[in-house]
N, C-alpha and C positions, 0 to 999 in steps of 0.2 A: 279784724279777723273775720267778722261776718261777711264783709264784702269780698274778701279773698276766697273764703269758702264757697260763696255763691258762684264766683267766677270759675273756680276749679271744677265745680259740679256741672256747670253749664258747658264747659269745654269737654268734659267727659261724655255727657249725654247728648249734647247738641253742638258738635264741633262745626257743623255747617253754618251755625249762627255767628261764628268767629267772635266770641265774646272778648271784650277788652274793658279795661278799667282805668280811670284817671281820678284826680282829686281837684276840687274847685272850692274857692271861697264862697260862702253864702252870705252876701252882704246884708240881706234883709234881716236874717236871724242871727248873723254872726257865726263864727266857727267855720269849719271845713267839712265837706261831705264827699263821699265817693260818688262817681258817676259811671254808670254801666252803659256800654255801647254794644249793640247787636246788629248783625246784618240779616234782617228777616222782614217779611211783609206783615203788616198789622193794620187793621182798619182804624185804630185809634190808640193813643197812649195807654188807655185803660185796658184794651184787649191785649196789648203787648205785655202789660204787667200780669194779666191773668195767665198768659201763656208761660211766662217765666216761672210763676208760682207753681203751675201745674207740673212743669218739668222738674223743678226742685223737690216738690212733694214726692213724686215717684222716685227721684234719685235717693232721697234719704231713707226710703223704705227698702232699698236694694238688699237682697238677702246675702250679698257678698260681704257685708259688714259682719254678719253672724259667723260666716266661714272664716273671716280674717282673724277673729279672736277666739275661735273654737279651742277649748282646752286651756285657755289662759285664765289665771285667777282674777278675781274681781277688781284688783288694783294693779293688774298687768304684771304680776309676778309670773315669770315663765322660765322654764328650763332652757339653757343656752342652745341645746341641740334642737329643741322644738322651734325656737325662734329662728335659727339658721335654716331649718328645713322649710318653715313657712315662708320666709323671705325668698329662698331659692325657688320654691314652687310658684310664687307670684311672679317672679322675674321670668321664669321659663314659660309661663302662660301669657306673658305680655300684659299683665294687669298692673300697669305702671302707676295708676292713681292709688291703688291699694298698697303697692310696694312702697311708694313715697309716704303714704299715710302711716304705715307701720314704722318706717324709718324716722318719721317725725315724732315718734313716741319712745322708741327703744333703739339702743345701739350696743356696741361692745367696747370695752376698754382696749387699750393698745395691746395688752397681753392676750386678748381674745378669751380670757377666762371669766370675766365678770360682765353681767348685763348692766347697762347704764340707762336710766330713764331721763328723758328730756325735762328741763325745768318747766316746760309747759304742761307736763303731766302733773297737775296740781292736786288731784284728789288721791288720798292714800288711806282713807278710813277715818281720819281725824274729823271730829264734828259729825260723825255718823254719815259721812259722804264718801261713797265709793265710785270709782271711775266707770267701770262697765255698767253697773246698774243705772248710773246717771245717764249714760249714753242710750241704753235700751229704753228707759223711761221717757226720755226726750223723743226718741224715734217713734215710740208707740203713741205718744200724746200730742205731738206737734200736728197741727192742721194747716190747711191752706191759709186760714185767717192769721195764724201765728207767723207764717212766712211773709205774708203781705205786710203785716205790721212791722216786722223786722226790717224789711227792705225799703218800704215806700212810705212809712209814716213815722211820726215822732214816737219815741219809746215812752210808754207810760208805766212800765213795770207792773203789769196786771197779773202775771203768773207767779206761782209759788214754788220754791224749793229747788228744782232741778237746775243746777248751775255747775259750770266748770271752773268758776272762780277767776276768770280772766277779766271780768268787769270790776273796777275798783269798788263799785257799790256792793259787791259780794262779800267784802271783808266787814264783818260785824263783831268787833271786839266786845268781850263780856264785861269789861270794867264799867262800873256805874250803871249797870243794867239790873233790873229786878229779876229777870229770868235769863236762863242760858239761851243765847241767841240761836244756837244750833237746834234746839228742840222747842223753841217758843211758838206755841200754836195761837197765841193771841196776836202777836206781830211776827208772822213767819217771814223768812227771806222773800223778797220780791224780785222778779227777774223777767226776762223776755225769752221764752222757750225757743222761739224761732231763731233768734239771734245766736243763742248758745249752740243749737244743733248745726246751723250753717257754719259757725266758727270752727267747729270740730274739724271740718274738711280743710280748713286753712293750714292744718298741720303739715300738709304736703309741701308747703313752702319752707319748712324749718327742720330739716333733717338733723339727726345726731350724726356727727362726723368725727373721724380720727383727726387729731390736730395737736401739734406741739408735744408736750410730755403727758397729755391727758386726752380727753375727748373735747370736741368743739361743738357748739350749737350755733347754727346760722343766725346771725343778727343778735346773738346773746353772748355777753361776757360775764364771767364771775367777778363780782365787785368786793365781796367780803366773805370770809370763812370764820365761823365761831368755834370756840373750844369744844362745844358740845356737838359739833358736826354739822350744824345748820349752815346754810349758804344763802347769800343774797346774790342776785343776778341783775344786770342792767341789760335792757333790750332796746334796740334802736331800729327804726324803719323810716324809709323815705316817703315823701309825698311828691307825686309827679303830675305835671299838668297836661301831658299828652296821652292819648289812649294807648295802653300796652296790653299784650296778651300774657298768658301764664308764663311762658318761657322767658319773656323779656323781664317780667316782674321778678321771677326767680333769680335772674342775673343781677338785677339791682340789689336784691336783698343779700347777695353774697359779696358785694363790693366792700373792701376794707376802707374805702373812702367814707363810709358812714361814720367811722370813728375819727375822721380827720375833719374837723369843722372848717368851713370856708374853702372847700375844695372846688376849683373851677370846673373840673371834669364832671361833677355832679350837675352843675348848671347846664353844661352842654348836652347832658342826657335828659334834660327836662325836669330835674329834681329842683323843687323850690323850697323845700323845708325838710328837716330831720327831726323826728319826734323820739323822745326817750321816756321809758318808765322803768321802775324797779320792781322786781319780783322778790318778795321777802317772805320769811318764815317766822312764825311766832309760836311759842308754846310747844306742844307735842305734835308738831308736824302740820299745823294749819298754815296755809299759804294764801297770800294776797298780792295784788298788784296796785301800785300807785297810779294815779291818773297820768296820762301822757303829758309831757312838757316839751315844748319846742326848744331845741338847743341850737338850731342853726337855720337861717333863712337866707335866700338870695337877695333880700331887700324888697321883694314884691309882695310877700305874704304879710 
């Protein structure tokens, strides 16, 4: 999500760079990493990285984020009429990035009577973590160094506390711990602020949509519902080997083929693997994600 968020922001603020993204195997270290492509002049790779970081730092400080969530409660509880009016105003003004961002967090049920939040809206006050305060704290505290580390270096989790809980490392169960992990000042949660803040803008790729008898979430399916109302969700996303822009990536993410393992069409589109994780809820509303697991490959990965 960090890579997708960076891509979306670069396209918004520097469309002349024609940003694109692909994935590649990293043989020396193992694993798979994103690769960013830009159409711009730079004296060296290092100067190109500095330019990218400078654009992204200005992007996340954009005052339109404050306007987007004006009058929303801290965990995105919002009156239906206010939500509709805000969404319409964004559309009418042509602010498509922010329209998609709001739609990536909130939608309506098929009756149009109830507000529905995306499974990716993981903070709800449980564990003393609230969504909008986390967003504003990240926005205020993230520096160019945080963004550089998030995009171009190995993550060492040097920052504390402010997380959206999209990283499996953010889940810290209390069992067998001497202290409550949510308020432990001796061993506070460790994270990467830059990665979290960039990942927020990846929500533009995952809108809340009407679908079937309920609402649908792009790339996300409900896997289990508990008697106490808790729900688990499975999320899938593709890895592709050729550079793609924002619109093409959004198209890949909406393909039903992601749920049909071994589909030849995915290979023709350059997809070489499908990754899956589970979004789960424990206790009184605390949410976590499992690590991604490759569920299909074309044989080359």
